[in-house]
Biopython code that builds the backbone (N, CA, C, O; Angstrom):
import numpy as np
from Bio.PDB.StructureBuilder import StructureBuilder

atoms = [
    (1, "UNK", "N", (0.830, -1.489, -0.147)),
    (1, "UNK", "CA", (-0.281, 0.023, -0.169)),
    (1, "UNK", "C", (0.585, 1.028, -0.071)),
    (1, "UNK", "O", (0.651, 1.740, -1.073)),
    (2, "UNK", "N", (1.637, 1.456, 1.307)),
    (2, "UNK", "CA", (2.547, 2.746, 0.900)),
    (2, "UNK", "C", (3.365, 2.959, 0.072)),
    (2, "UNK", "O", (3.834, 4.019, -0.342)),
    (3, "UNK", "N", (3.618, 1.566, -0.280)),
    (3, "UNK", "CA", (4.986, 1.591, -2.173)),
    (3, "UNK", "C", (3.972, 1.807, -3.280)),
    (3, "UNK", "O", (4.130, 2.738, -4.069)),
    (4, "UNK", "N", (3.448, 1.390, -3.325)),
    (4, "UNK", "CA", (2.400, 1.820, -4.066)),
    (4, "UNK", "C", (2.515, 3.629, -4.389)),
    (4, "UNK", "O", (3.022, 4.343, -5.254)),
    (5, "UNK", "N", (1.852, 3.785, -3.340)),
    (5, "UNK", "CA", (1.329, 5.329, -2.535)),
    (5, "UNK", "C", (2.827, 6.200, -2.932)),
    (5, "UNK", "O", (2.809, 7.409, -3.159)),
    (6, "UNK", "N", (3.975, 5.450, -2.969)),
    (6, "UNK", "CA", (5.049, 6.327, -3.168)),
    (6, "UNK", "C", (5.108, 6.235, -4.766)),
    (6, "UNK", "O", (5.359, 7.336, -5.257)),
    (7, "UNK", "N", (4.980, 5.447, -5.491)),
    (7, "UNK", "CA", (5.597, 5.173, -6.910)),
    (7, "UNK", "C", (4.354, 6.049, -7.332)),
    (7, "UNK", "O", (4.528, 6.664, -8.385)),
    (8, "UNK", "N", (3.411, 6.185, -6.855)),
    (8, "UNK", "CA", (1.879, 7.340, -7.770)),
    (8, "UNK", "C", (2.433, 8.546, -7.837)),
    (8, "UNK", "O", (2.441, 9.326, -8.790)),
    (9, "UNK", "N", (3.288, 8.754, -5.878)),
    (9, "UNK", "CA", (3.611, 10.380, -5.940)),
    (9, "UNK", "C", (4.658, 10.992, -6.871)),
    (9, "UNK", "O", (4.774, 12.164, -7.228)),
    (10, "UNK", "N", (5.663, 9.521, -7.293)),
    (10, "UNK", "CA", (6.943, 10.080, -7.589)),
    (10, "UNK", "C", (6.895, 9.868, -9.305)),
    (10, "UNK", "O", (7.947, 10.091, -9.903)),
    (11, "UNK", "N", (5.492, 9.372, -10.228)),
    (11, "UNK", "CA", (5.161, 9.550, -10.932)),
    (11, "UNK", "C", (4.965, 11.325, -11.268)),
    (11, "UNK", "O", (5.706, 12.158, -11.790)),
    (12, "UNK", "N", (3.724, 11.377, -10.738)),
    (12, "UNK", "CA", (2.985, 12.627, -10.205)),
    (12, "UNK", "C", (4.442, 14.279, -10.397)),
    (12, "UNK", "O", (4.381, 15.443, -10.794)),
    (13, "UNK", "N", (5.649, 13.265, -9.773)),
    (13, "UNK", "CA", (6.265, 15.515, -9.343)),
    (13, "UNK", "C", (6.950, 15.261, -10.130)),
    (13, "UNK", "O", (8.123, 15.027, -9.842)),
    (14, "UNK", "N", (6.531, 15.206, -11.364)),
    (14, "UNK", "CA", (7.389, 15.392, -12.862)),
    (14, "UNK", "C", (6.965, 16.565, -13.313)),
    (14, "UNK", "O", (5.854, 17.086, -13.217)),
    (15, "UNK", "N", (7.808, 16.885, -13.744)),
    (15, "UNK", "CA", (7.650, 18.527, -14.805)),
    (15, "UNK", "C", (6.482, 18.259, -15.196)),
    (15, "UNK", "O", (5.634, 19.122, -15.424)),
    (16, "UNK", "N", (6.237, 16.515, -15.366)),
    (16, "UNK", "CA", (5.339, 16.489, -17.033)),
    (16, "UNK", "C", (4.083, 15.685, -16.174)),
    (16, "UNK", "O", (3.317, 14.904, -16.738)),
    (17, "UNK", "N", (4.018, 15.973, -14.896)),
    (17, "UNK", "CA", (3.275, 15.288, -13.978)),
    (17, "UNK", "C", (3.500, 13.670, -14.018)),
    (17, "UNK", "O", (3.750, 13.040, -12.991)),
    (18, "UNK", "N", (3.384, 13.033, -15.359)),
    (18, "UNK", "CA", (3.774, 11.454, -15.097)),
    (18, "UNK", "C", (3.019, 11.498, -16.431)),
    (18, "UNK", "O", (2.424, 10.499, -16.835)),
    (19, "UNK", "N", (3.041, 12.783, -17.198)),
    (19, "UNK", "CA", (1.981, 12.092, -18.490)),
    (19, "UNK", "C", (3.170, 10.802, -19.563)),
    (19, "UNK", "O", (3.029, 9.656, -19.987)),
    (20, "UNK", "N", (4.190, 11.774, -19.601)),
    (20, "UNK", "CA", (5.086, 10.067, -20.749)),
    (20, "UNK", "C", (6.134, 9.758, -19.562)),
    (20, "UNK", "O", (7.290, 10.036, -19.240)),
    (21, "UNK", "N", (5.092, 9.058, -19.135)),
    (21, "UNK", "CA", (5.735, 7.850, -18.228)),
    (21, "UNK", "C", (4.631, 6.715, -18.452)),
    (21, "UNK", "O", (3.419, 6.738, -18.667)),
    (22, "UNK", "N", (5.575, 5.729, -18.309)),
    (22, "UNK", "CA", (4.696, 4.409, -19.099)),
    (22, "UNK", "C", (4.163, 3.972, -18.057)),
    (22, "UNK", "O", (4.261, 4.897, -17.252)),
    (23, "UNK", "N", (3.595, 3.024, -17.517)),
    (23, "UNK", "CA", (3.256, 1.910, -16.795)),
    (23, "UNK", "C", (3.723, 0.569, -16.778)),
    (23, "UNK", "O", (4.100, -0.032, -17.784)),
    (24, "UNK", "N", (3.681, -0.117, -15.080)),
    (24, "UNK", "CA", (4.463, -1.177, -15.800)),
    (24, "UNK", "C", (3.436, -2.314, -15.853)),
    (24, "UNK", "O", (2.227, -2.185, -15.659)),
    (25, "UNK", "N", (3.938, -3.180, -16.075)),
    (25, "UNK", "CA", (2.668, -3.780, -16.071)),
    (25, "UNK", "C", (1.750, -4.818, -14.711)),
    (25, "UNK", "O", (1.926, -4.963, -13.501)),
    (26, "UNK", "N", (1.213, -5.114, -15.254)),
    (26, "UNK", "CA", (-0.310, -5.502, -13.879)),
    (26, "UNK", "C", (-0.496, -4.249, -12.597)),
    (26, "UNK", "O", (-1.030, -4.526, -11.523)),
    (27, "UNK", "N", (0.172, -2.507, -13.005)),
    (27, "UNK", "CA", (0.729, -1.972, -12.073)),
    (27, "UNK", "C", (-1.261, -0.958, -11.875)),
    (27, "UNK", "O", (-2.157, -0.661, -12.665)),
    (28, "UNK", "N", (-1.092, -0.844, -10.788)),
    (28, "UNK", "CA", (-2.504, -0.257, -10.641)),
    (28, "UNK", "C", (-2.400, 1.619, -10.072)),
    (28, "UNK", "O", (-1.287, 2.031, -9.743)),
    (29, "UNK", "N", (-3.044, 2.133, -10.042)),
    (29, "UNK", "CA", (-2.914, 3.455, -8.869)),
    (29, "UNK", "C", (-3.287, 3.222, -7.656)),
    (29, "UNK", "O", (-4.199, 2.421, -7.452)),
    (30, "UNK", "N", (-2.545, 3.991, -6.443)),
    (30, "UNK", "CA", (-3.018, 4.103, -5.285)),
    (30, "UNK", "C", (-4.179, 4.552, -5.384)),
    (30, "UNK", "O", (-4.589, 4.945, -6.476)),
    (31, "UNK", "N", (-4.812, 4.583, -4.472)),
    (31, "UNK", "CA", (-6.553, 5.489, -4.261)),
    (31, "UNK", "C", (-5.797, 5.986, -2.758)),
    (31, "UNK", "O", (-5.017, 5.598, -1.888)),
    (32, "UNK", "N", (-6.708, 7.212, -3.195)),
    (32, "UNK", "CA", (-5.949, 8.001, -1.960)),
    (32, "UNK", "C", (-5.162, 9.125, -2.039)),
    (32, "UNK", "O", (-5.350, 10.066, -1.268)),
    (33, "UNK", "N", (-4.064, 9.145, -3.114)),
    (33, "UNK", "CA", (-3.184, 9.898, -2.779)),
    (33, "UNK", "C", (-3.091, 11.207, -3.616)),
    (33, "UNK", "O", (-2.019, 11.435, -4.177)),
    (34, "UNK", "N", (-4.203, 12.158, -3.759)),
    (34, "UNK", "CA", (-4.623, 13.231, -4.590)),
    (34, "UNK", "C", (-4.394, 13.961, -3.956)),
    (34, "UNK", "O", (-3.683, 14.793, -4.519)),
    (35, "UNK", "N", (-4.706, 14.320, -2.434)),
    (35, "UNK", "CA", (-4.605, 15.541, -1.338)),
    (35, "UNK", "C", (-2.373, 15.735, -1.622)),
    (35, "UNK", "O", (-1.756, 16.795, -1.730)),
    (36, "UNK", "N", (-1.847, 14.431, -1.650)),
    (36, "UNK", "CA", (-0.322, 14.500, -1.860)),
    (36, "UNK", "C", (0.248, 14.561, -2.777)),
    (36, "UNK", "O", (1.461, 14.769, -2.788)),
    (37, "UNK", "N", (-0.524, 14.383, -3.898)),
    (37, "UNK", "CA", (0.209, 14.140, -5.853)),
    (37, "UNK", "C", (0.340, 15.685, -6.267)),
    (37, "UNK", "O", (-0.693, 16.204, -6.690)),
    (38, "UNK", "N", (1.129, 16.225, -6.217)),
    (38, "UNK", "CA", (1.948, 17.431, -7.130)),
    (38, "UNK", "C", (0.365, 17.490, -8.245)),
    (38, "UNK", "O", (-0.052, 16.636, -9.028)),
    (39, "UNK", "N", (-0.065, 18.528, -7.973)),
    (39, "UNK", "CA", (-0.764, 18.719, -9.336)),
    (39, "UNK", "C", (-2.626, 18.403, -9.436)),
    (39, "UNK", "O", (-3.395, 19.084, -10.115)),
    (40, "UNK", "N", (-2.976, 17.360, -8.681)),
    (40, "UNK", "CA", (-3.660, 16.907, -9.349)),
    (40, "UNK", "C", (-5.159, 17.402, -8.576)),
    (40, "UNK", "O", (-6.135, 16.659, -8.472)),
    (41, "UNK", "N", (-5.083, 19.050, -7.990)),
    (41, "UNK", "CA", (-6.305, 18.695, -7.296)),
    (41, "UNK", "C", (-6.657, 20.666, -8.377)),
    (41, "UNK", "O", (-7.645, 21.395, -8.284)),
    (42, "UNK", "N", (-5.250, 20.879, -9.325)),
    (42, "UNK", "CA", (-5.512, 22.104, -9.880)),
    (42, "UNK", "C", (-6.804, 22.208, -11.021)),
    (42, "UNK", "O", (-6.950, 21.544, -12.048)),
    (43, "UNK", "N", (-7.606, 23.196, -10.504)),
    (43, "UNK", "CA", (-8.239, 23.434, -12.288)),
    (43, "UNK", "C", (-7.576, 24.241, -12.309)),
    (43, "UNK", "O", (-6.880, 24.638, -11.375)),
    (44, "UNK", "N", (-7.662, 24.782, -13.673)),
    (44, "UNK", "CA", (-6.922, 25.790, -14.920)),
    (44, "UNK", "C", (-8.737, 26.551, -15.381)),
    (44, "UNK", "O", (-9.856, 26.043, -15.438)),
    (45, "UNK", "N", (-8.118, 28.180, -15.661)),
    (45, "UNK", "CA", (-9.333, 28.634, -16.024)),
    (45, "UNK", "C", (-9.344, 28.403, -17.289)),
    (45, "UNK", "O", (-8.396, 27.840, -17.837)),
    (46, "UNK", "N", (-10.766, 28.934, -18.151)),
    (46, "UNK", "CA", (-10.088, 28.513, -19.447)),
    (46, "UNK", "C", (-9.760, 29.569, -20.722)),
    (46, "UNK", "O", (-9.120, 30.355, -20.023)),
    (47, "UNK", "N", (-9.737, 29.875, -21.389)),
    (47, "UNK", "CA", (-8.962, 31.335, -21.817)),
    (47, "UNK", "C", (-10.661, 31.639, -21.936)),
    (47, "UNK", "O", (-11.540, 30.780, -21.846)),
    (48, "UNK", "N", (-10.862, 33.157, -22.171)),
    (48, "UNK", "CA", (-12.119, 33.852, -22.878)),
    (48, "UNK", "C", (-12.102, 34.077, -24.080)),
    (48, "UNK", "O", (-11.283, 34.416, -24.934)),
    (49, "UNK", "N", (-13.687, 33.706, -23.967)),
    (49, "UNK", "CA", (-14.288, 33.241, -25.522)),
    (49, "UNK", "C", (-13.632, 34.741, -26.635)),
    (49, "UNK", "O", (-12.907, 34.560, -27.614)),
    (50, "UNK", "N", (-14.173, 36.287, -26.099)),
    (50, "UNK", "CA", (-13.552, 37.334, -27.350)),
    (50, "UNK", "C", (-12.574, 38.340, -26.491)),
    (50, "UNK", "O", (-11.869, 38.198, -25.493)),
    (51, "UNK", "N", (-12.740, 38.922, -26.965)),
    (51, "UNK", "CA", (-11.432, 40.445, -26.462)),
    (51, "UNK", "C", (-13.180, 41.129, -25.327)),
    (51, "UNK", "O", (-12.992, 41.508, -24.171)),
    (52, "UNK", "N", (-14.074, 41.140, -25.702)),
    (52, "UNK", "CA", (-14.825, 41.764, -24.975)),
    (52, "UNK", "C", (-15.191, 41.128, -23.575)),
    (52, "UNK", "O", (-15.894, 41.776, -22.800)),
    (53, "UNK", "N", (-14.794, 40.054, -23.288)),
    (53, "UNK", "CA", (-15.355, 39.466, -22.127)),
    (53, "UNK", "C", (-13.495, 39.539, -21.728)),
    (53, "UNK", "O", (-13.382, 39.953, -20.574)),
    (54, "UNK", "N", (-12.307, 39.295, -22.275)),
    (54, "UNK", "CA", (-11.646, 39.136, -21.939)),
    (54, "UNK", "C", (-11.594, 41.041, -21.533)),
    (54, "UNK", "O", (-12.031, 41.316, -20.415)),
    (55, "UNK", "N", (-11.074, 42.275, -22.426)),
    (55, "UNK", "CA", (-11.918, 43.291, -21.186)),
    (55, "UNK", "C", (-12.216, 43.716, -19.937)),
    (55, "UNK", "O", (-11.594, 44.150, -18.967)),
    (56, "UNK", "N", (-13.545, 43.429, -20.277)),
    (56, "UNK", "CA", (-14.890, 43.169, -19.223)),
    (56, "UNK", "C", (-13.831, 42.469, -17.820)),
    (56, "UNK", "O", (-13.716, 42.990, -16.711)),
    (57, "UNK", "N", (-13.111, 41.088, -18.322)),
    (57, "UNK", "CA", (-13.110, 40.548, -17.013)),
    (57, "UNK", "C", (-11.654, 41.593, -15.871)),
    (57, "UNK", "O", (-11.557, 41.884, -14.679)),
    (58, "UNK", "N", (-11.027, 41.764, -16.782)),
    (58, "UNK", "CA", (-9.926, 42.322, -16.872)),
    (58, "UNK", "C", (-9.929, 43.425, -15.681)),
    (58, "UNK", "O", (-9.306, 43.551, -14.626)),
    (59, "UNK", "N", (-11.204, 44.358, -16.544)),
    (59, "UNK", "CA", (-11.836, 45.435, -15.947)),
    (59, "UNK", "C", (-11.871, 45.228, -15.175)),
    (59, "UNK", "O", (-10.913, 45.766, -14.619)),
    (60, "UNK", "N", (-12.796, 44.319, -14.059)),
    (60, "UNK", "CA", (-14.184, 43.951, -12.810)),
    (60, "UNK", "C", (-12.283, 44.032, -12.442)),
    (60, "UNK", "O", (-12.001, 44.887, -11.602)),
    (61, "UNK", "N", (-11.517, 43.516, -12.806)),
    (61, "UNK", "CA", (-9.590, 43.222, -11.211)),
    (61, "UNK", "C", (-9.090, 44.048, -11.018)),
    (61, "UNK", "O", (-8.352, 44.169, -10.040)),
    (62, "UNK", "N", (-9.415, 45.433, -12.355)),
    (62, "UNK", "CA", (-8.550, 46.272, -11.648)),
    (62, "UNK", "C", (-9.698, 47.220, -10.647)),
    (62, "UNK", "O", (-9.204, 47.800, -9.680)),
    (63, "UNK", "N", (-11.078, 47.350, -10.870)),
    (63, "UNK", "CA", (-11.767, 47.948, -10.585)),
    (63, "UNK", "C", (-11.626, 47.382, -8.615)),
    (63, "UNK", "O", (-11.310, 48.107, -7.672)),
    (64, "UNK", "N", (-11.940, 46.111, -8.588)),
    (64, "UNK", "CA", (-11.842, 45.861, -7.140)),
    (64, "UNK", "C", (-10.387, 45.755, -6.877)),
    (64, "UNK", "O", (-10.143, 44.824, -6.110)),
    (65, "UNK", "N", (-9.597, 46.254, -7.174)),
    (65, "UNK", "CA", (-8.069, 46.120, -6.780)),
    (65, "UNK", "C", (-8.073, 48.129, -6.079)),
    (65, "UNK", "O", (-7.663, 48.554, -4.999)),
    (66, "UNK", "N", (-8.458, 48.587, -6.788)),
    (66, "UNK", "CA", (-8.274, 50.456, -6.976)),
    (66, "UNK", "C", (-9.813, 50.554, -6.264)),
    (66, "UNK", "O", (-10.228, 51.708, -6.150)),
    (67, "UNK", "N", (-10.415, 49.826, -5.933)),
    (67, "UNK", "CA", (-11.797, 50.904, -5.182)),
    (67, "UNK", "C", (-11.953, 49.722, -3.580)),
    (67, "UNK", "O", (-12.999, 49.161, -3.255)),
    (68, "UNK", "N", (-10.406, 49.597, -2.713)),
    (68, "UNK", "CA", (-10.166, 48.450, -1.170)),
    (68, "UNK", "C", (-9.268, 50.254, -0.635)),
    (68, "UNK", "O", (-8.376, 50.981, -1.072)),
    (69, "UNK", "N", (-10.073, 50.230, 0.335)),
    (69, "UNK", "CA", (-9.792, 51.093, 1.181)),
    (69, "UNK", "C", (-8.039, 50.911, 1.330)),
    (69, "UNK", "O", (-7.509, 49.801, 1.371)),
    (70, "UNK", "N", (-7.420, 51.963, 1.386)),
    (70, "UNK", "CA", (-6.124, 52.491, 2.228)),
    (70, "UNK", "C", (-6.184, 51.569, 3.573)),
    (70, "UNK", "O", (-7.292, 51.610, 4.109)),
    (71, "UNK", "N", (-5.154, 50.688, 4.276)),
    (71, "UNK", "CA", (-4.715, 50.673, 5.066)),
    (71, "UNK", "C", (-4.237, 51.728, 5.869)),
    (71, "UNK", "O", (-5.128, 51.530, 6.695)),
    (72, "UNK", "N", (-3.712, 52.529, 6.280)),
    (72, "UNK", "CA", (-3.720, 54.199, 6.344)),
    (72, "UNK", "C", (-4.862, 54.339, 7.013)),
    (72, "UNK", "O", (-4.830, 53.457, 7.870)),
    (73, "UNK", "N", (-5.844, 54.933, 7.115)),
    (73, "UNK", "CA", (-6.416, 55.806, 7.674)),
    (73, "UNK", "C", (-5.887, 57.477, 8.048)),
    (73, "UNK", "O", (-5.850, 58.032, 9.146)),
    (74, "UNK", "N", (-5.484, 58.039, 6.602)),
    (74, "UNK", "CA", (-5.425, 59.107, 7.541)),
    (74, "UNK", "C", (-6.342, 60.118, 8.711)),
    (74, "UNK", "O", (-5.822, 60.638, 9.698)),
    (75, "UNK", "N", (-7.404, 60.207, 8.434)),
    (75, "UNK", "CA", (-7.763, 61.125, 9.441)),
    (75, "UNK", "C", (-7.667, 60.645, 10.376)),
    (75, "UNK", "O", (-7.943, 61.344, 11.351)),
    (76, "UNK", "N", (-7.234, 59.218, 10.626)),
    (76, "UNK", "CA", (-7.368, 58.828, 12.570)),
    (76, "UNK", "C", (-5.702, 58.781, 12.748)),
    (76, "UNK", "O", (-5.279, 58.248, 13.774)),
    (77, "UNK", "N", (-4.917, 59.225, 11.956)),
    (77, "UNK", "CA", (-3.401, 59.313, 11.954)),
    (77, "UNK", "C", (-3.118, 60.622, 12.405)),
    (77, "UNK", "O", (-2.110, 60.903, 13.054)),
    (78, "UNK", "N", (-4.263, 61.674, 11.965)),
    (78, "UNK", "CA", (-3.910, 62.737, 12.445)),
    (78, "UNK", "C", (-4.369, 62.948, 13.483)),
    (78, "UNK", "O", (-3.831, 63.614, 14.367)),
    (79, "UNK", "N", (-5.704, 62.281, 13.552)),
    (79, "UNK", "CA", (-6.121, 63.002, 15.265)),
    (79, "UNK", "C", (-4.854, 61.617, 16.373)),
    (79, "UNK", "O", (-4.129, 61.311, 17.320)),
    (80, "UNK", "N", (-5.151, 61.502, 15.830)),
    (80, "UNK", "CA", (-3.993, 59.850, 16.940)),
    (80, "UNK", "C", (-2.425, 61.232, 17.082)),
    (80, "UNK", "O", (-1.927, 61.029, 18.189)),
    (81, "UNK", "N", (-1.743, 62.253, 16.452)),
    (81, "UNK", "CA", (-0.908, 62.596, 16.903)),
    (81, "UNK", "C", (-1.683, 63.971, 17.171)),
    (81, "UNK", "O", (-0.886, 64.726, 17.728)),
    (82, "UNK", "N", (-2.791, 64.526, 17.014)),
    (82, "UNK", "CA", (-3.124, 65.978, 17.836)),
    (82, "UNK", "C", (-2.879, 65.018, 19.556)),
    (82, "UNK", "O", (-2.019, 65.095, 20.434)),
    (83, "UNK", "N", (-3.940, 64.304, 19.404)),
    (83, "UNK", "CA", (-3.945, 63.697, 20.620)),
    (83, "UNK", "C", (-2.889, 63.618, 21.159)),
    (83, "UNK", "O", (-3.017, 64.109, 22.280)),
    (84, "UNK", "N", (-1.725, 63.214, 20.972)),
    (84, "UNK", "CA", (-0.376, 62.591, 21.494)),
    (84, "UNK", "C", (0.492, 64.368, 22.042)),
    (84, "UNK", "O", (1.082, 64.525, 23.111)),
    (85, "UNK", "N", (0.353, 65.204, 21.208)),
    (85, "UNK", "CA", (1.014, 66.542, 21.187)),
    (85, "UNK", "C", (0.214, 67.422, 22.174)),
    (85, "UNK", "O", (0.717, 68.196, 22.989)),
    (86, "UNK", "N", (-1.221, 67.173, 21.967)),
    (86, "UNK", "CA", (-1.859, 67.886, 23.154)),
    (86, "UNK", "C", (-1.620, 66.748, 24.865)),
    (86, "UNK", "O", (-1.433, 67.239, 25.978)),
    (87, "UNK", "N", (-1.683, 65.661, 24.647)),
    (87, "UNK", "CA", (-0.909, 65.158, 26.381)),
    (87, "UNK", "C", (0.022, 65.506, 26.589)),
    (87, "UNK", "O", (0.465, 65.488, 27.737)),
    (88, "UNK", "N", (1.071, 66.220, 24.991)),
    (88, "UNK", "CA", (2.356, 66.268, 25.769)),
    (88, "UNK", "C", (2.661, 67.368, 26.604)),
    (88, "UNK", "O", (3.719, 67.391, 27.233)),
]
sb = StructureBuilder()
sb.init_structure("model")
sb.init_model(0)
sb.init_chain("A")
sb.init_seg("    ")
for serial, (resi, resn, name, xyz) in enumerate(atoms, 1):
    if name == "N":
        sb.init_residue(resn, " ", resi, " ")
    sb.init_atom(name, np.array(xyz, "f"), 0.0, 1.0, " ", f" {name:<3s}", serial, name[0])
structure = sb.get_structure()
């Protein structure tokens, strides 16, 4: 069982994910090794069909990035600085 799992993981650990490696006669795939097999659970997103769809997806990504709140609240920082000056 453990040896079979090790063989399955070793085959999938290559750059081609074991696509071009031949199986031995009577060799079985190990069960339950998808969690430790690299690249087994990765799903790729299909490329967009047209340029307008690609443009709209890219604009949506840019909008989400640009509409995020800044990590530093300027008003809060200024109020804290004034408060610290008054305390001193």
